[in-house]
N, C-alpha and C positions, 0 to 999 in steps of 0.2 A: 553921822547921816540923818537929818531929822526926818519921819514920816506920819503920816496920818493916815491911818486904814478907814475906805467907806465901806467897805464889802468885802466880806472874807468868808465862803463856806464851799463844801463839797455839792457841787452841781450836776447835776443828773438828767440825762436825756427823758423826753416823757415816758416811754417805757421799759426806763430804767435799765436797761444795757451796756450803758456806758457813764463814765462819772472822768469829772476833772475837779482839781484842788485852784480856788479860781481867790485872786486878790486883787482890791483895787483903792489904789488911795495917789497921796502925793507925797513926793520926795525931793528932797533939797540938799541930795548928792552932789550933784553938779552945781555950776556957780548959778543957772537959772532955775528955779523952781518947774516942776512938770509935774505928770502922773507917772506912776509906773501901776504895770501890770505882770502879776505874778501867775503864771501857769503849771501847775502841779510843781515842775523844781525849776520854772526857768523865769526869771524876772527881764522885764525891760525897763529902763525909761526912758520914754517917747521925749522928743526934742518938741519946742513950744509949737512949730507948724505942724508935726501928725499930732500931737493934743488937739489943739484946736479940730482939727478933720476930726478925730474922734468924737471928741465931745459932742459936736455936730451931725456927726453918724446914731450913735445913740440919743439923741436926742430927738431924729427924726424920726427913730423906731418907735420912741415912747411916744411919740405924737402918734403919729398910723394907728398904735394899739391904742389909742384914748387911755393911756397911763397916764392924763394931765390931772395938776391939785387943783 
Protein backbone atom coordinates (compact mmCIF):
# COMPACT_ATOMS: atom_id res chain seq x y z
CA UNK A 1 0.00 0.00 0.00
CA UNK A 2 1.40 3.37 -0.98
CA UNK A 3 0.47 6.31 1.19
CA UNK A 4 1.40 9.94 1.34
CA UNK A 5 0.78 11.65 4.68
CA UNK A 6 -0.22 15.31 4.50
CA UNK A 7 -1.11 15.96 8.14
CA UNK A 8 0.02 14.16 11.28
CA UNK A 9 -0.05 15.51 14.80
CA UNK A 10 -1.59 15.32 18.24
CA UNK A 11 -4.54 17.72 18.11
CA UNK A 12 -5.64 19.30 21.39
CA UNK A 13 -8.85 21.17 22.04
CA UNK A 14 -8.65 24.90 22.76
CA UNK A 15 -8.57 24.50 26.54
CA UNK A 16 -6.30 21.45 26.60
CA UNK A 17 -8.79 19.05 28.18
CA UNK A 18 -8.75 16.44 25.42
CA UNK A 19 -6.58 15.39 22.52
CA UNK A 20 -6.38 12.91 19.68
CA UNK A 21 -3.81 11.65 17.25
CA UNK A 22 -4.86 12.70 13.73
CA UNK A 23 -3.36 11.69 10.40
CA UNK A 24 -4.75 12.46 6.94
CA UNK A 25 -3.29 11.43 3.61
CA UNK A 26 -3.77 9.53 0.36
CA UNK A 27 -3.83 5.79 0.01
CA UNK A 28 -3.62 3.34 -2.86
CA UNK A 29 -4.52 0.31 -0.75
CA UNK A 30 -7.61 -0.32 -2.85
CA UNK A 31 -7.87 -0.23 -6.64
CA UNK A 32 -9.03 3.39 -6.57
CA UNK A 33 -6.71 5.98 -4.91
CA UNK A 34 -8.46 7.81 -2.12
CA UNK A 35 -8.07 9.64 1.19
CA UNK A 36 -7.43 7.94 4.50
CA UNK A 37 -8.04 9.33 7.96
CA UNK A 38 -6.44 7.85 11.06
CA UNK A 39 -7.78 8.95 14.45
CA UNK A 40 -5.94 7.48 17.42
CA UNK A 41 -5.63 3.81 16.38
CA UNK A 42 -8.52 3.63 13.88
CA UNK A 43 -8.08 4.08 10.14
CA UNK A 44 -10.71 4.60 7.45
CA UNK A 45 -9.97 4.71 3.71
CA UNK A 46 -12.86 6.58 2.14
CA UNK A 47 -14.45 5.77 -1.21
CA UNK A 48 -14.15 8.45 -3.90
CA UNK A 49 -17.68 9.81 -3.40
CA UNK A 50 -17.15 10.28 0.33
CA UNK A 51 -13.68 11.70 -0.30
CA UNK A 52 -15.13 14.37 -2.58
CA UNK A 53 -17.78 15.38 -0.02
CA UNK A 54 -15.14 15.41 2.76
CA UNK A 55 -12.79 17.63 0.73
CA UNK A 56 -15.62 20.01 -0.16
CA UNK A 57 -16.56 20.27 3.54
CA UNK A 58 -12.97 21.01 4.57
CA UNK A 59 -12.71 23.61 1.79
CA UNK A 60 -15.93 25.25 3.03
CA UNK A 61 -14.60 25.49 6.59
CA UNK A 62 -11.31 26.86 5.25
CA UNK A 63 -13.18 29.51 3.27
CA UNK A 64 -15.45 30.41 6.21
CA UNK A 65 -12.45 31.11 8.46
CA UNK A 66 -10.55 33.01 5.77
CA UNK A 67 -7.66 30.51 5.55
CA UNK A 68 -7.14 31.24 1.85
CA UNK A 69 -3.87 31.45 -0.06
